[in-house]
N, C-alpha and C positions, 0 to 999 in steps of 0.2 A: 332494798337499797344497800349498796355495798359498804358505805362509810357512814359513821354516826353523824347525825346533824349536830351543829355546834351552837351553843348558847353562850353569849358574851355577857359577863356580869361585871359591872363597874361600881365600885364603891371605894372611898379612901380609907375605910376602916376594915382591917383584915377580918375582924370578928363578924361583921356583917356579910362579908363574902363567904365565910365558912357556914354562916346560918343559911344563906341562900343555896349554897351548894348542897347542904343537907336536905333542904326542902325540895330541891330539884333531883336528888338522887333516885327518885322513883322512875325517872325517864331514862330511856336508852339514848342518851345524848352525851356529848363531850362538853364539859364546862370549861371555858376559858376565863380566867380572872384578869382584871385590870384595876390597879389602885389609883388611876387618874384618868382624866379625859385624854390626855396625850398618850398614855399607854393604850387606851382603848382604841384610838385612831390608828396607832401602830399595829395593833392586832388585826384591824380590818384590812390592812394592806396585805396580810399574810394568810388570812382565813376567809372563808365564806360562811357567814352565820345565818342561822334560821331565825334568831331572835336576840335582842339585847335588852338587858335589865339594867337601867342606868339610875344611880343615885343623883339627885338634884344638886345637893349642896356638897361641893368638893372644892378644895383650894386650887388656886391657879386658873383652872378652867371648869366652870360648873357644868352640870348636866345639859342645860339648855344650849350652851355654847358648843358642847361636845356633839350634840345631835345636829345642830346647824351645820357643823363641819361635815358630819356624815351625809347630810342631805346634799351637800355641794359636790360629793363624789359620785360618779357614775356607778361604782361598785356597791356603794351602801345607800344609794338614793332611796330605795324602796325597803330597806331593812326595817322590819317591825321593831319598834322600841316601846318599852313600858318604863315609865319613870317610877322611881320608888323614893319616898320621902318620909321622914319622921316629923319634920317640923313644919314644912310648907303644905298645909292642908286646905287653905282657903281657896275658894273658886278661882281667884285671880291667878294663883300658881298653877292650878290644874288647867285652866284655859291657856296660860302661857305655854305649858308643856305640850298640849295638843297642837297649838298654833306652831310650835317649833318643829312639829313632825312626829311626835309620839303618838302611838295608837291607844295608849291607856296610861293611867296614873293611879298607883296603888300607894296608900299611906301605911306607915308602920305604926303600931305592930301589924305585921302581915298575918292575914288569916290564911293559913296554908291551903285550905280547900279552894279558896278564890284564886290564889296565885297558880296553883297546879292546873286548875280549870282553864285559865287563860293561856298558860304555857302550852297545855296540851292542844288547844285549838291552833296556835301558831305553829307548832311542830307538825300537826297534820296538814296544814296549808303549805308548809315548806315541802313536805314529802310529796304532796300533790303537784306543786310547782316543778319539782325535780323530775317526777314522772312525765309530766307534760313536755318539758324541755327535751327529755329523751325521746319521746314519741315524735315530736316535731323534727328533731335531728334525723331519726330513722326515715321519716317520710321524705325529707329533703334529699337524703342519700338515695332512697329508692327512685325519686324523680330524676336525679342526675343519671342513675344507671339507665332508666328507661329512655331518657333524652339521648344518651350516648348510643343506645341500642337502636334508635330510630334514625340516628344521623348517618 
């Protein structure tokens, strides 16, 4: 793959973003920070992400609302999202996160091995999807050339 996959990390606290970046530094991926839900949505207009890690509790627009907006856009409708929360650990909040479109919910303090294991899976799935999209595109082009040759 020619360009690095991108991971969007969203948290209203810079220290949490730095900690996540450090945990994710083992991956060959570009990390894009957002300090709010609005900033995260802005980034999704300009980048194609492999995964988003989104804090639940943020001022103005919380993580649930941010992901709801992501799900309403064609470009980010299927973007895998993992919610991260220090305070909201109860099943109600985990279920609300999953119902809003997240694929997982991790509580803080984060166990590095668990986070890295989950991120690794989604990066691999992203690379497979990109590969398949390229293969489909090649086949379509081949079919068009064959069709033109038979016409």
